[in-house]
Backbone as XML, in Angstrom:
<?xml version="1.0"?>
<chain id="A" units="angstrom">
  <residue number="1" name="MET">
    <atom name="N" x="89.026" y="46.615" z="100.398"/>
    <atom name="CA" x="87.806" y="47.057" z="100.966"/>
    <atom name="C" x="86.811" y="46.825" z="99.995"/>
  </residue>
  <residue number="2" name="GLY">
    <atom name="N" x="85.740" y="46.243" z="100.368"/>
    <atom name="CA" x="84.729" y="46.066" z="99.471"/>
    <atom name="C" x="83.479" y="47.273" z="99.725"/>
  </residue>
  <residue number="3" name="LYS">
    <atom name="N" x="82.745" y="47.085" z="98.742"/>
    <atom name="CA" x="81.443" y="47.853" z="99.074"/>
    <atom name="C" x="80.709" y="47.637" z="100.131"/>
  </residue>
  <residue number="4" name="GLY">
    <atom name="N" x="80.381" y="48.503" z="100.916"/>
    <atom name="CA" x="79.289" y="48.334" z="102.160"/>
    <atom name="C" x="80.348" y="47.768" z="103.365"/>
  </residue>
  <residue number="5" name="SER">
    <atom name="N" x="81.759" y="47.636" z="103.277"/>
    <atom name="CA" x="82.552" y="47.315" z="104.554"/>
    <atom name="C" x="83.095" y="48.192" z="105.033"/>
  </residue>
  <residue number="6" name="GLU">
    <atom name="N" x="83.517" y="48.256" z="106.241"/>
    <atom name="CA" x="84.084" y="49.488" z="107.074"/>
    <atom name="C" x="85.373" y="49.751" z="106.891"/>
  </residue>
  <residue number="7" name="PRO">
    <atom name="N" x="86.164" y="50.638" z="106.601"/>
    <atom name="CA" x="87.460" y="50.634" z="106.283"/>
    <atom name="C" x="88.285" y="50.536" z="107.519"/>
  </residue>
  <residue number="8" name="THR">
    <atom name="N" x="89.346" y="50.079" z="107.405"/>
    <atom name="CA" x="90.471" y="49.611" z="108.654"/>
    <atom name="C" x="91.027" y="51.095" z="108.897"/>
  </residue>
  <residue number="9" name="PRO">
    <atom name="N" x="91.579" y="51.405" z="109.960"/>
    <atom name="CA" x="92.319" y="52.472" z="110.475"/>
    <atom name="C" x="93.454" y="52.797" z="109.459"/>
  </residue>
  <residue number="10" name="ALA">
    <atom name="N" x="94.082" y="51.846" z="109.053"/>
    <atom name="CA" x="95.108" y="51.984" z="108.026"/>
    <atom name="C" x="94.513" y="52.584" z="106.745"/>
  </residue>
  <residue number="11" name="GLN">
    <atom name="N" x="93.489" y="52.031" z="106.265"/>
    <atom name="CA" x="92.945" y="52.462" z="105.118"/>
    <atom name="C" x="92.600" y="54.130" z="105.256"/>
  </residue>
  <residue number="12" name="LEU">
    <atom name="N" x="92.049" y="54.346" z="106.400"/>
    <atom name="CA" x="91.443" y="55.631" z="106.607"/>
    <atom name="C" x="92.805" y="56.545" z="106.452"/>
  </residue>
  <residue number="13" name="GLY">
    <atom name="N" x="93.752" y="56.245" z="107.285"/>
    <atom name="CA" x="94.990" y="56.910" z="107.394"/>
    <atom name="C" x="95.409" y="57.239" z="105.962"/>
  </residue>
  <residue number="14" name="THR">
    <atom name="N" x="95.477" y="56.350" z="105.173"/>
    <atom name="CA" x="96.183" y="56.406" z="103.741"/>
    <atom name="C" x="95.115" y="57.349" z="103.063"/>
  </residue>
  <residue number="15" name="TYR">
    <atom name="N" x="93.793" y="57.243" z="103.225"/>
    <atom name="CA" x="93.098" y="57.974" z="102.502"/>
    <atom name="C" x="93.196" y="59.406" z="102.875"/>
  </residue>
  <residue number="16" name="PHE">
    <atom name="N" x="93.182" y="59.684" z="104.073"/>
    <atom name="CA" x="93.525" y="61.070" z="104.656"/>
    <atom name="C" x="94.756" y="61.711" z="104.206"/>
  </residue>
  <residue number="17" name="LEU">
    <atom name="N" x="95.809" y="60.895" z="103.950"/>
    <atom name="CA" x="97.256" y="61.294" z="103.704"/>
    <atom name="C" x="97.109" y="61.533" z="102.381"/>
  </residue>
  <residue number="18" name="ASN">
    <atom name="N" x="96.543" y="60.909" z="101.398"/>
    <atom name="CA" x="96.395" y="61.056" z="99.785"/>
    <atom name="C" x="95.517" y="62.318" z="99.779"/>
  </residue>
  <residue number="19" name="ARG">
    <atom name="N" x="94.462" y="62.551" z="100.572"/>
    <atom name="CA" x="93.585" y="63.590" z="100.260"/>
    <atom name="C" x="94.448" y="64.953" z="100.585"/>
  </residue>
  <residue number="20" name="ILE">
    <atom name="N" x="95.324" y="65.049" z="101.722"/>
    <atom name="CA" x="96.069" y="66.136" z="102.099"/>
    <atom name="C" x="97.098" y="66.446" z="100.990"/>
  </residue>
  <residue number="21" name="LYS">
    <atom name="N" x="97.746" y="65.221" z="100.508"/>
    <atom name="CA" x="98.745" y="65.404" z="99.308"/>
    <atom name="C" x="98.172" y="66.342" z="98.174"/>
  </residue>
  <residue number="22" name="ASP">
    <atom name="N" x="97.072" y="65.815" z="97.857"/>
    <atom name="CA" x="96.304" y="66.196" z="96.613"/>
    <atom name="C" x="96.120" y="67.705" z="96.899"/>
  </residue>
  <residue number="23" name="GLN">
    <atom name="N" x="95.407" y="68.084" z="98.049"/>
    <atom name="CA" x="94.641" y="69.382" z="98.412"/>
    <atom name="C" x="95.759" y="70.240" z="98.909"/>
  </residue>
  <residue number="24" name="LEU">
    <atom name="N" x="96.807" y="70.155" z="99.491"/>
    <atom name="CA" x="97.300" y="70.976" z="100.115"/>
    <atom name="C" x="98.473" y="71.859" z="99.390"/>
  </residue>
  <residue number="25" name="HIS">
    <atom name="N" x="98.395" y="73.092" z="99.582"/>
    <atom name="CA" x="99.068" y="73.899" z="98.770"/>
    <atom name="C" x="99.720" y="75.016" z="99.963"/>
  </residue>
  <residue number="26" name="ILE">
    <atom name="N" x="100.971" y="75.300" z="99.404"/>
    <atom name="CA" x="101.735" y="76.314" z="100.282"/>
    <atom name="C" x="102.164" y="77.381" z="99.656"/>
  </residue>
  <residue number="27" name="VAL">
    <atom name="N" x="102.057" y="78.483" z="100.146"/>
    <atom name="CA" x="102.462" y="79.738" z="99.662"/>
    <atom name="C" x="103.515" y="80.336" z="100.359"/>
  </residue>
  <residue number="28" name="LEU">
    <atom name="N" x="104.625" y="80.390" z="99.739"/>
    <atom name="CA" x="105.752" y="81.369" z="100.235"/>
    <atom name="C" x="106.045" y="82.572" z="99.447"/>
  </residue>
  <residue number="29" name="ALA">
    <atom name="N" x="106.189" y="83.499" z="100.309"/>
    <atom name="CA" x="106.506" y="84.811" z="99.975"/>
    <atom name="C" x="107.910" y="85.352" z="100.044"/>
  </residue>
  <residue number="30" name="PHE">
    <atom name="N" x="108.559" y="85.601" z="99.064"/>
    <atom name="CA" x="109.628" y="86.329" z="99.205"/>
    <atom name="C" x="109.990" y="87.499" z="98.266"/>
  </residue>
  <residue number="31" name="SER">
    <atom name="N" x="110.642" y="88.253" z="98.918"/>
    <atom name="CA" x="110.795" y="89.626" z="98.205"/>
    <atom name="C" x="111.912" y="89.454" z="97.105"/>
  </residue>
  <residue number="32" name="PRO">
    <atom name="N" x="111.787" y="89.963" z="95.821"/>
    <atom name="CA" x="112.968" y="89.671" z="95.038"/>
    <atom name="C" x="113.873" y="90.874" z="94.969"/>
  </residue>
  <residue number="33" name="VAL">
    <atom name="N" x="113.995" y="91.696" z="95.988"/>
    <atom name="CA" x="114.642" y="92.743" z="95.960"/>
    <atom name="C" x="115.890" y="92.305" z="96.994"/>
  </residue>
  <residue number="34" name="GLY">
    <atom name="N" x="117.169" y="92.756" z="96.458"/>
    <atom name="CA" x="118.295" y="92.399" z="97.246"/>
    <atom name="C" x="119.004" y="91.045" z="97.060"/>
  </residue>
  <residue number="35" name="THR">
    <atom name="N" x="120.018" y="90.744" z="97.682"/>
    <atom name="CA" x="120.659" y="89.585" z="97.423"/>
    <atom name="C" x="120.036" y="88.461" z="98.033"/>
  </residue>
  <residue number="36" name="LYS">
    <atom name="N" x="119.317" y="88.339" z="99.121"/>
    <atom name="CA" x="118.675" y="87.263" z="99.838"/>
    <atom name="C" x="117.839" y="86.191" z="98.901"/>
  </residue>
  <residue number="37" name="PHE">
    <atom name="N" x="117.058" y="86.801" z="98.007"/>
    <atom name="CA" x="116.330" y="85.957" z="96.956"/>
    <atom name="C" x="117.369" y="85.032" z="96.203"/>
  </residue>
  <residue number="38" name="ARG">
    <atom name="N" x="118.566" y="85.814" z="95.698"/>
    <atom name="CA" x="119.371" y="84.937" z="94.982"/>
    <atom name="C" x="120.159" y="83.971" z="95.723"/>
  </residue>
  <residue number="39" name="THR">
    <atom name="N" x="120.394" y="84.293" z="97.073"/>
    <atom name="CA" x="121.027" y="83.245" z="97.912"/>
    <atom name="C" x="120.119" y="82.108" z="98.406"/>
  </residue>
  <residue number="40" name="ARG">
    <atom name="N" x="118.952" y="82.436" z="98.753"/>
    <atom name="CA" x="117.729" y="81.222" z="98.726"/>
    <atom name="C" x="117.802" y="80.492" z="97.731"/>
  </residue>
  <residue number="41" name="ALA">
    <atom name="N" x="117.632" y="81.197" z="96.544"/>
    <atom name="CA" x="117.358" y="80.458" z="95.187"/>
    <atom name="C" x="118.569" y="79.274" z="94.987"/>
  </residue>
  <residue number="42" name="SER">
    <atom name="N" x="119.793" y="79.719" z="95.426"/>
    <atom name="CA" x="120.894" y="78.776" z="95.180"/>
    <atom name="C" x="120.959" y="77.888" z="96.169"/>
  </residue>
  <residue number="43" name="MET">
    <atom name="N" x="120.735" y="78.225" z="97.498"/>
    <atom name="CA" x="120.654" y="77.394" z="98.512"/>
    <atom name="C" x="119.488" y="76.123" z="98.209"/>
  </residue>
  <residue number="44" name="PHE">
    <atom name="N" x="118.329" y="76.490" z="97.788"/>
    <atom name="CA" x="117.258" y="75.718" z="97.534"/>
    <atom name="C" x="116.674" y="75.440" z="96.152"/>
  </residue>
  <residue number="45" name="PRO">
    <atom name="N" x="117.579" y="75.119" z="95.177"/>
    <atom name="CA" x="117.174" y="75.116" z="93.714"/>
    <atom name="C" x="115.990" y="74.309" z="93.603"/>
  </residue>
  <residue number="46" name="SER">
    <atom name="N" x="115.607" y="73.051" z="94.276"/>
    <atom name="CA" x="114.610" y="72.413" z="93.769"/>
    <atom name="C" x="113.267" y="73.100" z="94.416"/>
  </residue>
  <residue number="47" name="LEU">
    <atom name="N" x="113.273" y="73.949" z="95.284"/>
    <atom name="CA" x="112.150" y="74.795" z="95.750"/>
    <atom name="C" x="111.811" y="75.640" z="94.732"/>
  </residue>
  <residue number="48" name="PHE">
    <atom name="N" x="112.700" y="76.364" z="94.257"/>
    <atom name="CA" x="112.515" y="77.365" z="93.055"/>
    <atom name="C" x="112.242" y="76.938" z="91.742"/>
  </residue>
  <residue number="49" name="SER">
    <atom name="N" x="112.657" y="75.747" z="91.354"/>
    <atom name="CA" x="112.416" y="75.296" z="89.949"/>
    <atom name="C" x="111.168" y="74.358" z="90.151"/>
  </residue>
  <residue number="50" name="GLN">
    <atom name="N" x="110.418" y="74.135" z="91.191"/>
    <atom name="CA" x="109.264" y="73.437" z="91.067"/>
    <atom name="C" x="108.050" y="74.459" z="91.423"/>
  </residue>
  <residue number="51" name="CYS">
    <atom name="N" x="108.214" y="75.441" z="91.375"/>
    <atom name="CA" x="107.186" y="76.656" z="91.840"/>
    <atom name="C" x="106.891" y="77.409" z="90.879"/>
  </residue>
  <residue number="52" name="SER">
    <atom name="N" x="105.793" y="77.939" z="90.924"/>
    <atom name="CA" x="105.130" y="79.156" z="90.025"/>
    <atom name="C" x="105.224" y="80.333" z="90.755"/>
  </residue>
  <residue number="53" name="ILE">
    <atom name="N" x="105.992" y="81.281" z="89.778"/>
    <atom name="CA" x="106.203" y="82.652" z="90.664"/>
    <atom name="C" x="105.349" y="83.771" z="90.108"/>
  </residue>
  <residue number="54" name="ASP">
    <atom name="N" x="104.553" y="84.348" z="90.902"/>
    <atom name="CA" x="103.692" y="85.344" z="90.528"/>
    <atom name="C" x="104.240" y="86.637" z="90.967"/>
  </residue>
  <residue number="55" name="TRP">
    <atom name="N" x="104.389" y="87.533" z="90.188"/>
    <atom name="CA" x="105.046" y="88.882" z="90.286"/>
    <atom name="C" x="103.867" y="89.780" z="90.551"/>
  </residue>
  <residue number="56" name="PHE">
    <atom name="N" x="103.592" y="90.257" z="91.681"/>
    <atom name="CA" x="102.449" y="91.080" z="91.997"/>
    <atom name="C" x="102.776" y="92.456" z="91.891"/>
  </residue>
  <residue number="57" name="LEU">
    <atom name="N" x="103.688" y="92.820" z="91.374"/>
    <atom name="CA" x="104.062" y="94.449" z="91.126"/>
    <atom name="C" x="103.876" y="94.727" z="89.723"/>
  </residue>
  <residue number="58" name="PRO">
    <atom name="N" x="103.372" y="95.592" z="89.398"/>
    <atom name="CA" x="103.090" y="95.883" z="87.920"/>
    <atom name="C" x="104.563" y="96.012" z="87.198"/>
  </residue>
  <residue number="59" name="TRP">
    <atom name="N" x="104.441" y="95.539" z="85.973"/>
    <atom name="CA" x="105.932" y="95.436" z="85.227"/>
    <atom name="C" x="105.893" y="97.149" z="84.625"/>
  </residue>
  <residue number="60" name="PRO">
    <atom name="N" x="107.080" y="97.659" z="84.531"/>
    <atom name="CA" x="107.256" y="98.737" z="83.816"/>
    <atom name="C" x="107.171" y="98.318" z="82.229"/>
  </residue>
  <residue number="61" name="ILE">
    <atom name="N" x="106.773" y="99.610" z="81.518"/>
    <atom name="CA" x="106.464" y="99.325" z="79.967"/>
    <atom name="C" x="107.609" y="98.914" z="79.274"/>
  </residue>
  <residue number="62" name="GLU">
    <atom name="N" x="108.832" y="99.215" z="79.943"/>
    <atom name="CA" x="109.961" y="98.738" z="79.011"/>
    <atom name="C" x="110.187" y="97.160" z="79.166"/>
  </residue>
  <residue number="63" name="ALA">
    <atom name="N" x="109.752" y="96.578" z="80.197"/>
    <atom name="CA" x="109.875" y="95.186" z="80.523"/>
    <atom name="C" x="108.800" y="94.455" z="79.502"/>
  </residue>
  <residue number="64" name="LEU">
    <atom name="N" x="107.658" y="95.176" z="79.440"/>
    <atom name="CA" x="106.711" y="94.602" z="78.636"/>
    <atom name="C" x="107.145" y="94.821" z="77.307"/>
  </residue>
  <residue number="65" name="VAL">
    <atom name="N" x="107.702" y="95.655" z="76.704"/>
    <atom name="CA" x="108.197" y="95.716" z="75.280"/>
    <atom name="C" x="109.257" y="94.748" z="75.066"/>
  </residue>
  <residue number="66" name="ASP">
    <atom name="N" x="110.199" y="94.674" z="76.050"/>
    <atom name="CA" x="111.342" y="93.705" z="75.926"/>
    <atom name="C" x="110.627" y="92.279" z="75.696"/>
  </residue>
  <residue number="67" name="VAL">
    <atom name="N" x="109.737" y="91.690" z="76.434"/>
    <atom name="CA" x="109.109" y="90.739" z="76.220"/>
    <atom name="C" x="108.424" y="90.376" z="75.006"/>
  </residue>
  <residue number="68" name="SER">
    <atom name="N" x="107.753" y="91.481" z="74.456"/>
    <atom name="CA" x="107.105" y="91.370" z="73.132"/>
    <atom name="C" x="108.286" y="91.227" z="72.199"/>
  </residue>
  <residue number="69" name="GLY">
    <atom name="N" x="109.259" y="91.968" z="72.422"/>
    <atom name="CA" x="110.336" y="91.988" z="71.206"/>
    <atom name="C" x="111.036" y="90.712" z="71.179"/>
  </residue>
  <residue number="70" name="GLY">
    <atom name="N" x="111.100" y="90.086" z="72.526"/>
    <atom name="CA" x="111.744" y="88.545" z="72.567"/>
    <atom name="C" x="111.046" y="87.719" z="71.815"/>
  </residue>
  <residue number="71" name="PHE">
    <atom name="N" x="109.461" y="87.963" z="71.728"/>
    <atom name="CA" x="108.899" y="86.919" z="70.932"/>
    <atom name="C" x="108.772" y="87.177" z="69.437"/>
  </residue>
  <residue number="72" name="LEU">
    <atom name="N" x="108.694" y="88.548" z="68.939"/>
    <atom name="CA" x="108.497" y="88.918" z="67.740"/>
    <atom name="C" x="109.930" y="89.464" z="66.974"/>
  </residue>
  <residue number="73" name="ARG">
    <atom name="N" x="111.011" y="89.531" z="67.503"/>
    <atom name="CA" x="111.984" y="90.115" z="66.820"/>
    <atom name="C" x="112.522" y="89.001" z="65.701"/>
  </residue>
  <residue number="74" name="ASN">
    <atom name="N" x="112.370" y="87.815" z="66.156"/>
    <atom name="CA" x="112.830" y="86.653" z="65.324"/>
    <atom name="C" x="111.761" y="86.081" z="64.467"/>
  </residue>
  <residue number="75" name="PHE">
    <atom name="N" x="110.370" y="86.519" z="64.504"/>
    <atom name="CA" x="109.503" y="85.958" z="64.002"/>
    <atom name="C" x="109.282" y="86.302" z="62.354"/>
  </residue>
  <residue number="76" name="LYS">
    <atom name="N" x="109.249" y="85.711" z="61.527"/>
    <atom name="CA" x="109.138" y="86.111" z="60.184"/>
    <atom name="C" x="107.777" y="86.748" z="59.912"/>
  </residue>
  <residue number="77" name="MET">
    <atom name="N" x="107.641" y="87.990" z="59.517"/>
    <atom name="CA" x="106.484" y="88.510" z="59.079"/>
    <atom name="C" x="106.696" y="89.540" z="57.645"/>
  </residue>
  <residue number="78" name="GLU">
    <atom name="N" x="105.754" y="89.605" z="56.709"/>
    <atom name="CA" x="105.960" y="90.363" z="55.740"/>
    <atom name="C" x="105.631" y="91.702" z="56.083"/>
  </residue>
  <residue number="79" name="CYS">
    <atom name="N" x="106.495" y="92.420" z="56.672"/>
    <atom name="CA" x="106.405" y="93.866" z="56.923"/>
    <atom name="C" x="107.817" y="94.650" z="56.909"/>
  </residue>
  <residue number="80" name="THR">
    <atom name="N" x="107.646" y="95.910" z="57.088"/>
    <atom name="CA" x="109.026" y="96.713" z="57.266"/>
    <atom name="C" x="109.743" y="96.313" z="58.723"/>
  </residue>
  <residue number="81" name="PRO">
    <atom name="N" x="111.009" y="96.614" z="58.939"/>
    <atom name="CA" x="111.359" y="96.572" z="60.189"/>
    <atom name="C" x="110.788" y="97.755" z="61.088"/>
  </residue>
  <residue number="82" name="GLU">
    <atom name="N" x="110.350" y="98.888" z="60.614"/>
    <atom name="CA" x="109.839" y="99.835" z="61.264"/>
    <atom name="C" x="108.308" y="99.506" z="61.583"/>
  </residue>
  <residue number="83" name="ASP">
    <atom name="N" x="107.666" y="98.765" z="60.695"/>
    <atom name="CA" x="106.472" y="98.331" z="61.272"/>
    <atom name="C" x="106.422" y="97.164" z="62.392"/>
  </residue>
  <residue number="84" name="LYS">
    <atom name="N" x="107.506" y="96.278" z="62.092"/>
    <atom name="CA" x="107.524" y="95.250" z="63.179"/>
    <atom name="C" x="107.966" y="95.834" z="64.552"/>
  </residue>
  <residue number="85" name="GLU">
    <atom name="N" x="108.775" y="97.064" z="64.473"/>
    <atom name="CA" x="109.214" y="97.739" z="65.765"/>
    <atom name="C" x="108.040" y="98.552" z="66.401"/>
  </residue>
  <residue number="86" name="SER">
    <atom name="N" x="107.113" y="99.064" z="65.543"/>
    <atom name="CA" x="105.880" y="99.514" z="65.947"/>
    <atom name="C" x="105.093" y="98.596" z="66.706"/>
  </residue>
  <residue number="87" name="LEU">
    <atom name="N" x="104.913" y="97.262" z="66.232"/>
    <atom name="CA" x="103.962" y="96.467" z="66.534"/>
    <atom name="C" x="104.548" y="95.943" z="67.869"/>
  </residue>
  <residue number="88" name="ILE">
    <atom name="N" x="105.895" y="95.757" z="68.099"/>
    <atom name="CA" x="106.333" y="95.405" z="69.393"/>
    <atom name="C" x="106.009" y="96.279" z="70.480"/>
  </residue>
  <residue number="89" name="LEU">
    <atom name="N" x="106.348" y="97.900" z="70.030"/>
    <atom name="CA" x="105.869" y="98.953" z="71.091"/>
    <atom name="C" x="104.301" y="98.767" z="71.442"/>
  </residue>
  <residue number="90" name="HIS">
    <atom name="N" x="103.754" y="98.405" z="70.367"/>
    <atom name="CA" x="102.134" y="98.455" z="70.554"/>
    <atom name="C" x="101.744" y="97.329" z="71.516"/>
  </residue>
  <residue number="91" name="MET">
    <atom name="N" x="102.486" y="96.224" z="71.387"/>
    <atom name="CA" x="102.055" y="95.018" z="72.112"/>
    <atom name="C" x="102.314" y="95.321" z="73.666"/>
  </residue>
  <residue number="92" name="GLY">
    <atom name="N" x="103.476" y="95.993" z="73.954"/>
    <atom name="CA" x="103.720" y="96.499" z="75.216"/>
    <atom name="C" x="102.925" y="97.331" z="75.756"/>
  </residue>
  <residue number="93" name="GLU">
    <atom name="N" x="102.421" y="98.241" z="75.124"/>
    <atom name="CA" x="101.468" y="99.279" z="75.427"/>
    <atom name="C" x="100.084" y="98.638" z="75.859"/>
  </residue>
  <residue number="94" name="CYS">
    <atom name="N" x="99.604" y="97.725" z="74.640"/>
    <atom name="CA" x="98.293" y="97.051" z="75.119"/>
    <atom name="C" x="98.339" y="96.271" z="76.393"/>
  </residue>
  <residue number="95" name="HIS">
    <atom name="N" x="99.462" y="95.771" z="76.788"/>
    <atom name="CA" x="99.398" y="95.062" z="78.165"/>
    <atom name="C" x="99.607" y="95.995" z="79.164"/>
  </residue>
  <residue number="96" name="ASN">
    <atom name="N" x="100.059" y="97.119" z="78.866"/>
    <atom name="CA" x="99.834" y="98.400" z="79.906"/>
    <atom name="C" x="98.583" y="98.709" z="80.071"/>
  </residue>
  <residue number="97" name="MET">
    <atom name="N" x="97.884" y="98.741" z="78.835"/>
    <atom name="CA" x="96.584" y="99.353" z="78.948"/>
    <atom name="C" x="95.619" y="98.398" z="79.645"/>
  </residue>
  <residue number="98" name="VAL">
    <atom name="N" x="95.716" y="97.097" z="79.491"/>
    <atom name="CA" x="95.085" y="96.087" z="80.112"/>
    <atom name="C" x="95.041" y="96.232" z="81.642"/>
  </residue>
  <residue number="99" name="ARG">
    <atom name="N" x="96.344" y="96.331" z="82.114"/>
    <atom name="CA" x="96.458" y="96.545" z="83.485"/>
    <atom name="C" x="95.900" y="97.833" z="84.095"/>
  </residue>
  <residue number="100" name="ASP">
    <atom name="N" x="95.788" y="98.903" z="83.353"/>
    <atom name="CA" x="95.345" y="100.020" z="83.762"/>
    <atom name="C" x="93.611" y="99.886" z="83.926"/>
  </residue>
  <residue number="101" name="VAL">
    <atom name="N" x="93.210" y="99.420" z="83.014"/>
    <atom name="CA" x="91.736" y="99.060" z="82.624"/>
    <atom name="C" x="91.310" y="98.374" z="83.815"/>
  </residue>
  <residue number="102" name="SER">
    <atom name="N" x="91.972" y="97.351" z="83.929"/>
    <atom name="CA" x="91.775" y="96.173" z="85.271"/>
    <atom name="C" x="91.540" y="96.828" z="86.626"/>
  </residue>
  <residue number="103" name="GLU">
    <atom name="N" x="92.358" y="97.751" z="86.773"/>
    <atom name="CA" x="92.470" y="98.527" z="87.880"/>
    <atom name="C" x="91.267" y="99.331" z="87.989"/>
  </residue>
  <residue number="104" name="THR">
    <atom name="N" x="90.817" y="99.880" z="87.021"/>
    <atom name="CA" x="89.642" y="100.637" z="86.927"/>
    <atom name="C" x="88.448" y="99.846" z="87.184"/>
  </residue>
  <residue number="105" name="TYR">
    <atom name="N" x="88.337" y="98.555" z="86.371"/>
    <atom name="CA" x="87.430" y="97.848" z="86.411"/>
    <atom name="C" x="87.001" y="97.276" z="88.178"/>
  </residue>
  <residue number="106" name="PHE">
    <atom name="N" x="88.509" y="97.061" z="88.608"/>
    <atom name="CA" x="88.398" y="96.504" z="90.057"/>
    <atom name="C" x="87.677" y="97.330" z="90.863"/>
  </residue>
</chain>
């Protein structure tokens, strides 16, 4: 197709389908509570491996501390083990405070 020429119906169809593929997003919502989520994940592994999961529920402080511990426990720092543990707890608490302040701001 050259500049100024009319596209054929097949070219318009191809253009339309390509735009749909580029712009279409599908949202699936599953509850992670119970066994159905695990069952669905095992039945459709490609669906669950190719998507991003947003957890909309607030994380408990213990989970936030576990995540920070996972990053920092084996990280080499010049500090005492007590200081490192305090930092891990502090990072979890910081994330918790950000959530609280975000709710207030909203």
